[in-house]
C-alpha positions in Angstrom: 71.1 -63.9 -170.5 70.1 -60.3 -170.8 70.8 -59.8 -167.0 74.2 -61.3 -167.4 75.0 -58.9 -170.4 73.7 -55.9 -168.4 75.9 -56.9 -165.4 78.9 -57.3 -167.6 78.4 -53.9 -169.2 78.0 -52.2 -165.8 81.2 -53.8 -164.4 84.3 -51.7 -164.5 86.6 -52.5 -167.4 89.5 -53.9 -165.5 91.1 -52.1 -162.6 94.5 -50.8 -163.7 95.6 -50.7 -160.0 98.2 -53.3 -159.1 98.3 -53.5 -155.3 101.6 -53.3 -153.6 102.0 -56.7 -152.0 104.0 -55.9 -148.8 105.7 -53.3 -146.7 104.2 -50.1 -145.3 102.2 -49.5 -148.5 100.7 -53.1 -148.5 97.3 -53.1 -150.3 97.7 -49.7 -151.7 98.1 -48.6 -155.4 100.1 -45.9 -157.1 98.0 -42.9 -158.1 98.7 -42.6 -161.8 96.7 -39.4 -162.1 98.5 -37.4 -159.3 101.0 -34.7 -160.1 104.5 -36.3 -160.1 107.2 -35.4 -157.7 110.6 -36.2 -159.3 111.5 -39.8 -158.4 108.4 -40.3 -156.3 104.9 -41.8 -156.8 101.8 -40.8 -154.8 99.7 -43.5 -153.3 96.0 -44.2 -153.2 94.1 -45.3 -150.1 93.7 -49.1 -149.7 90.6 -50.3 -151.4 90.0 -53.1 -148.8 90.7 -53.9 -145.2 94.0 -55.2 -144.0 94.5 -58.1 -141.6 92.0 -58.3 -138.7 92.8 -55.7 -135.9 93.4 -57.5 -132.6 90.6 -56.8 -130.2 93.0 -55.6 -127.5 94.3 -52.8 -129.8 90.9 -51.4 -130.8 90.5 -49.2 -127.7 94.0 -47.8 -128.0 93.5 -47.0 -131.6 90.1 -45.3 -130.9 91.7 -43.2 -128.1 94.6 -42.1 -130.2 92.4 -41.1 -133.1 90.0 -39.2 -130.8 93.0 -37.3 -129.3 94.0 -36.2 -132.8 90.4 -35.1 -133.6 90.3 -33.1 -130.3 93.8 -31.7 -130.7 95.0 -33.0 -127.4 97.9 -35.3 -126.4 97.4 -39.1 -126.7 96.5 -40.2 -123.1 99.4 -41.8 -121.2 97.5 -45.0 -120.8 97.4 -45.5 -124.5 101.2 -45.2 -125.0 104.2 -46.8 -123.4 106.3 -44.6 -121.1 109.1 -44.5 -123.8 106.9 -44.2 -126.8 108.3 -42.2 -129.7 107.0 -40.2 -132.6 108.7 -39.3 -135.9 107.1 -36.9 -138.4 108.5 -36.2 -141.9 107.0 -33.3 -143.7 108.4 -34.7 -146.9 109.7 -38.1 -147.9 113.4 -38.0 -147.3 116.2 -40.0 -145.5 117.1 -36.8 -143.6 113.9 -36.7 -141.5 114.4 -35.5 -137.9 115.0 -38.3 -135.4 112.2 -39.6 -133.2 110.9 -37.5 -130.3 109.0 -38.6 -127.2 105.4 -39.2 -128.1 102.8 -36.9 -126.6 100.4 -36.0 -129.4 100.2 -36.3 -133.1 102.6 -34.1 -135.1 100.2 -33.9 -138.0 98.7 -30.7 -139.4 95.1 -30.0 -138.2 92.1 -30.7 -140.4 92.9 -34.2 -141.6 90.6 -37.2 -141.4 91.8 -40.7 -140.6 90.8 -43.4 -143.1 89.9 -46.8 -141.8 92.9 -48.3 -139.9 94.8 -51.0 -141.9 96.6 -53.7 -140.0 99.7 -54.8 -141.8 100.9 -58.4 -141.8 104.1 -57.3 -139.9 102.0 -56.3 -136.9 102.1 -52.5 -137.4 99.0 -50.5 -138.0 98.7 -48.0 -140.8 96.6 -44.9 -140.6 95.9 -43.2 -144.0 95.3 -39.4 -143.4 93.0 -37.7 -145.9 92.4 -34.1 -146.8 89.1 -34.2 -148.6 89.5 -36.9 -151.2 93.3 -36.7 -151.3 95.6 -39.1 -149.3 98.3 -36.9 -147.8 100.1 -38.8 -145.0 100.6 -42.3 -143.7 101.3 -43.1 -140.1 102.7 -46.4 -139.1 102.0 -47.4 -135.5 103.9 -50.1 -133.5 102.5 -51.5 -130.3 103.9 -53.1 -127.2 101.6 -54.7 -124.6 98.5 -53.3 -126.3 99.8 -49.7 -126.1 101.5 -47.4 -128.7 105.3 -47.9 -128.8 106.0 -45.7 -131.7 104.4 -43.6 -134.5 106.2 -42.8 -137.7 104.4 -40.5 -140.2 105.5 -39.4 -143.7 103.8 -38.2 -146.9 101.8 -40.8 -148.8 104.3 -41.4 -151.5 107.0 -43.9 -152.3 110.3 -43.7 -154.3 110.0 -45.0 -157.8 112.1 -48.1 -158.5 114.7 -47.7 -161.1 114.9 -50.6 -163.7 
C-alpha cells in the first residue's frame, strides 16, 4: 500500500500534451511554453517512436544523416536520379520550389532526433539545436532511396475556430 502511494505521488500529474493524431506532425505536441509567432504554434519532439522503419530504408537513412553530419552531399546511391529537395527558412506558402537534391539545405550545427516513420510512408526527421526543436524534414522514398526531402520550421498554423 505504501509503495503504491509513493509511486502515485512520483508519477507526473497528467501530461497536458495532446498528441497530433495524423499528418506531418503525427505524434507531436504543441509547445505551450514557446514564444508565439502570430498565427503559428511551435512543436515539441515526438515522445515515442513512430511506425516501424522498414529494414530496407535503414541504410539509406543512416547514409543521409551521416552526410549531413559530415557536411557532404548525400551519396548518389542513397537518392533517386530525380530526387528533389525543398527548404523553407520560415513556414509560408511562398517557399521556393524544389531543387535537385544533392545535400541537405539545413544550417550546420543541428542534431537529428530519432527518425519517425509516419503512417503515410514518409519519414520525419526532427532537427534539434540543443534542447530546441527547430526544423522538420519529411523524406519520401522510391525503391528504397530518397525521392524527395522537404524541410520547414517546426511549427504549424493555428486552427481558427
